[in-house]
C-alpha positions as CSV (number, residue, x, y, z in Angstrom):
1,M,63.6,35.7,88.3
2,R,60.8,35.9,90.8
3,S,61.9,32.6,92.5
4,A,65.5,33.8,92.6
5,A,64.4,37.0,94.3
6,K,62.4,35.0,96.9
7,L,65.4,32.8,97.6
8,S,67.7,35.9,98.0
9,A,65.2,37.4,100.4
10,A,65.0,34.2,102.4
11,V,68.8,34.0,102.7
12,A,69.0,37.6,103.7
13,L,66.4,37.1,106.4
14,G,68.3,34.0,107.6
15,L,71.4,36.0,108.0
16,M,69.6,38.7,110.0
17,L,68.3,36.0,112.3
18,T,71.7,34.3,113.0
19,G,71.9,36.1,116.3
20,C,69.3,33.7,117.8
21,D,69.0,29.9,117.7
22,F,65.7,28.0,117.7
23,Q,65.3,28.5,121.5
24,G,65.7,32.2,121.2
25,Q,69.2,32.1,122.7
26,K,72.0,34.2,121.3
27,T,74.5,32.5,119.0
28,P,77.7,33.8,117.3
29,A,77.3,36.1,114.3
30,R,79.4,33.8,112.2
31,R,77.5,30.7,111.2
32,P,79.5,27.5,111.8
33,V,80.7,24.9,109.3
34,V,79.4,21.4,110.4
35,V,81.6,18.4,109.6
36,Q,80.0,15.0,110.0
37,G,81.4,11.5,110.5
38,A,79.5,8.3,111.5
39,M,82.0,6.5,113.8
40,P,84.6,7.5,116.3
41,E,87.4,6.6,113.9
42,E,85.8,9.1,111.4
43,T,85.5,12.0,113.9
44,A,88.2,11.7,116.6
45,L,91.0,13.4,114.7
46,L,88.9,16.3,113.6
47,A,87.4,16.8,117.0
48,G,90.9,16.8,118.4
49,R,91.9,19.6,116.1
50,L,89.3,22.0,117.3
51,R,90.2,24.8,119.8
52,D,88.1,25.9,122.7
53,V,85.9,22.8,122.5
54,R,82.6,22.3,124.2
55,V,80.8,18.9,123.9
56,E,77.1,18.8,123.5
57,R,75.0,15.6,123.4
58,I,71.5,15.7,122.1
59,G,69.7,12.3,122.2
60,G,72.3,9.8,121.1
61,W,74.2,12.3,118.9
62,T,77.4,14.1,119.9
63,F,78.6,17.5,118.7
64,W,82.0,19.0,119.4
65,R,81.7,22.8,119.2
66,G,85.0,24.7,118.7
67,T,87.0,26.7,116.3
68,V,89.5,26.3,113.4
69,D,91.7,29.4,112.9
70,G,89.2,31.3,115.0
71,Y,86.2,30.3,112.9
72,P,83.3,28.3,114.5
73,V,83.4,24.6,113.4
74,I,81.2,21.8,114.7
75,V,82.2,18.1,114.4
76,S,79.1,15.9,114.5
77,K,79.2,12.2,115.2
78,T,76.1,11.1,113.3
79,L,76.3,7.4,114.1
80,K,75.9,4.8,111.3
81,G,73.1,4.6,108.8
82,M,70.7,6.8,106.9
83,S,68.2,7.4,109.7
84,N,70.9,8.4,112.1
85,A,72.6,10.7,109.6
86,A,69.3,12.4,108.7
87,A,68.4,12.9,112.3
88,A,71.8,14.3,113.2
89,T,71.7,16.7,110.2
90,A,68.2,17.9,111.1
91,I,69.4,18.6,114.7
92,A,72.5,20.5,113.5
93,A,70.4,22.5,111.0
94,E,67.9,23.6,113.6
95,R,70.2,24.1,116.6
96,Y,73.3,25.6,114.9
97,R,72.1,27.2,111.7
98,P,75.2,26.1,109.8
99,A,76.6,27.9,106.8
100,A,77.7,24.6,105.3
101,I,77.7,20.9,106.0
102,I,80.4,18.5,105.0
103,N,79.8,14.8,105.4
104,Q,82.9,12.7,105.3
105,G,84.2,9.2,106.2
106,T,85.1,5.8,104.7
107,S,83.5,3.9,101.8
108,G,83.9,0.9,99.5
109,G,85.0,1.3,95.9
110,H,82.9,0.7,92.8
111,V,85.5,1.1,90.1
112,V,88.9,-0.5,89.4
113,Q,90.6,2.9,88.9
114,L,90.2,3.7,92.6
115,H,92.3,2.3,95.3
116,V,92.3,2.3,99.1
117,Y,93.2,5.8,100.4
118,D,91.9,7.5,97.3
119,I,89.4,10.2,98.0
120,V,86.1,10.9,96.2
121,L,84.7,14.4,96.3
122,G,81.0,13.9,95.8
123,R,79.8,16.1,93.0
124,G,76.6,14.3,93.8
125,A,75.2,11.7,96.2
126,V,72.6,9.2,95.0
127,H,70.1,7.2,97.1
128,L,70.7,3.5,96.4
129,G,68.2,2.1,99.0
130,A,64.8,2.7,97.3
131,F,63.6,0.2,94.8
132,K,60.4,-1.5,93.6
133,T,60.8,-5.2,93.0
134,A,59.4,-7.1,90.1
135,H,56.4,-9.3,90.8
136,R,57.4,-12.9,91.5
137,G,55.3,-15.6,92.9
138,L,56.0,-18.0,95.7
139,G,59.0,-20.2,94.9
140,Q,60.2,-17.9,92.1
141,G,63.1,-16.4,94.1
142,S,64.5,-12.9,93.9
143,N,66.7,-11.0,91.5
144,S,67.9,-7.5,92.6
145,L,69.2,-6.7,89.1
146,E,65.5,-6.5,88.0
147,W,64.5,-4.0,90.7
148,E,63.5,-0.6,89.6
149,P,64.8,2.5,91.5
150,L,62.3,4.7,93.2
151,D,62.5,8.5,93.7
152,L,60.6,8.9,97.0
153,M,60.8,12.7,96.7
154,F,59.2,12.9,93.2
155,S,55.8,13.5,94.6
156,E,53.7,13.1,97.7
157,S,51.7,10.2,96.1
158,S,52.7,6.6,96.1
159,A,56.1,6.2,94.4
160,G,55.4,2.6,93.8
161,Q,52.3,3.4,91.7
162,D,53.8,6.3,89.8
163,P,55.8,5.4,86.7
164,N,57.3,8.9,86.6
165,A,59.0,8.1,90.0
166,R,61.2,5.4,88.5
167,G,64.7,6.8,89.1
168,A,67.3,7.2,91.8
169,R,67.3,10.7,93.4
170,R,70.6,12.5,93.2
171,F,71.7,15.4,95.4
172,P,74.3,17.7,93.8
173,A,77.1,19.2,95.8
174,D,77.3,22.9,96.3
175,R,79.7,24.2,93.7
176,R,81.7,26.5,95.9
177,L,82.2,23.9,98.5
178,L,83.4,21.5,95.8
179,A,85.7,24.1,94.4
180,A,87.2,24.7,97.9
181,A,87.8,21.0,98.3
182,E,89.5,20.8,94.9
183,S,91.7,23.7,95.7
184,V,93.6,21.8,98.4
185,K,93.7,18.3,96.8
186,H,97.4,18.7,96.0
187,R,98.0,18.6,99.8
188,Y,96.8,15.1,100.0
189,R,99.7,12.7,100.0
190,H,98.1,9.3,100.5
191,G,96.4,8.8,97.1
192,Q,94.5,10.6,94.4
193,V,91.5,13.0,94.9
194,V,88.9,12.8,92.3
195,A,85.3,14.1,91.7
196,G,82.7,11.3,91.5
197,V,79.3,10.1,92.7
198,I,78.7,8.7,96.2
199,G,76.1,6.0,96.5
200,T,74.2,5.6,99.8
201,S,72.1,2.8,101.2
202,E,71.9,0.6,104.3
203,L,73.2,-2.4,102.4
204,W,76.8,-3.7,102.4
205,N,77.0,-4.7,98.8
206,S,79.4,-7.6,98.0
207,E,77.7,-8.8,94.7
208,L,79.9,-7.5,91.9
209,D,77.1,-7.6,89.3
210,R,75.0,-5.3,91.6
211,I,78.0,-3.0,92.1
212,Q,78.5,-2.9,88.4
213,R,74.9,-2.0,87.8
214,F,75.1,0.9,90.3
215,N,78.2,2.2,88.5
216,R,76.8,1.8,85.0
217,E,73.3,3.2,85.7
218,F,74.0,5.8,88.4
219,G,77.7,6.6,87.9
220,T,78.7,5.6,91.5
221,S,82.4,5.7,92.4
222,V,81.9,4.5,96.0
223,E,79.2,3.4,98.4
224,E,78.5,4.0,102.0
225,M,75.6,4.5,104.4
226,E,75.1,8.2,105.3
227,T,75.9,10.8,102.6
228,A,72.7,11.0,100.6
229,A,70.5,11.0,103.7
230,A,72.4,14.0,105.1
231,A,72.3,15.7,101.7
232,Q,68.6,15.2,101.5
233,V,68.0,17.0,104.8
234,A,70.5,19.7,104.0
235,K,68.6,20.3,100.8
236,R,65.3,20.7,102.7
237,F,67.0,23.3,104.9
238,Q,68.7,25.0,101.9
239,I,72.1,24.4,103.5
240,P,75.1,24.1,101.1
241,F,76.4,20.5,101.3
242,L,79.4,18.4,100.2
243,G,80.2,14.7,100.6
244,I,83.8,13.5,100.9
245,R,84.7,9.8,101.1
246,V,87.9,7.9,101.3
247,L,88.1,4.3,100.1
248,S,88.8,2.0,103.0
249,N,88.3,-1.1,100.8
250,N,87.6,-1.9,97.2
251,I,86.0,-5.3,96.6
252,V,86.2,-4.7,92.8
253,N,90.0,-4.7,93.1
254,E,90.0,-7.2,96.0
255,E,91.7,-4.6,98.2
256,P,91.1,-5.3,101.9
257,Y,89.7,-3.0,104.5
258,D,92.2,-0.5,106.1
259,P,90.8,1.4,109.1
260,K,93.7,3.9,108.9
261,A,92.1,5.4,105.8
262,A,89.6,7.2,108.0
263,G,92.4,9.2,109.6
264,A,93.9,10.1,106.2
265,C,90.5,11.4,105.1
266,Q,90.2,13.6,108.2
267,E,93.6,15.1,107.6
268,Y,92.5,16.1,104.1
269,V,89.1,17.3,105.3
270,Y,90.8,19.6,107.9
271,E,92.5,21.3,104.9
272,V,89.2,21.5,103.2
273,I,87.7,23.2,106.3
274,K,90.4,25.8,106.2
275,A,89.9,26.4,102.5
276,V,86.1,26.8,103.1
277,I,86.4,29.3,105.9
278,E,88.9,31.4,103.9
279,R,86.1,31.9,101.4
280,F,83.8,33.4,104.1
281,P,85.4,36.7,105.1
282,G,83.8,39.2,107.5
283,S,81.9,39.0,110.7
284,E,78.9,37.2,109.0
285,V,79.2,34.1,106.9
286,K,78.0,34.5,103.3
287,V,76.1,31.4,102.4
288,P,77.5,29.9,99.2
289,A,75.1,29.9,96.3
290,Q,73.6,26.5,95.6
291,Q,73.5,24.9,92.2
């Protein structure tokens, strides 16, 4: 109860401070929704849907600030990879004080039941890039199926030396954001929309045994290169988060890459944005409760 009271007090204080950004400049009373995509083909359609757009570039990252139905929305091009996604998320968190972050884009399938153009709503995102290898001497080769996952957030000590850190860190979605996304899935006409687990690493996995392991041990539905990194930073800032990924290829089904899937995903995410902002009435955004 005491920790819940402290969190409520922190949220209330944050809402009181939304009139100033980190530089002391005044910002709108309504905290924006930030929607991320790594590549131009994952952001162009959404950026084009914004009204009253102002473009801001910070370092190598681009942010389109505008509105959807009069509500502040920011489209963020994070660039590819976990480091870029984490940096772009931290910038957005500090500069714009968002009420929610949605990371979306393309992905590769991990299960035969999913097809190109199907969309996965990430009820969780899992980090697939941190492992400890088994010891092998010179000339003994390598076998990634023997590698043990590491939870780099388990403690501040060496994860490689701590047997309790043997696990893949999962970042759960905010329940209310997930519910908002599910409320408009009937509007998506290009495939099915399902809840699942998004796997993230900076590897392009084409080994079916390795993909099968990820699905079996971690429950992954798809893989890509940004979601878990953005989710990790959002968690540190206590910002509600949701990952949404469309299948642009599925090596399990031998379905080839289709770049047009990115546009279909953005059409759906636009409906999700509208569903999210409908749940935030009034002049100040009410931050959804985290899990």
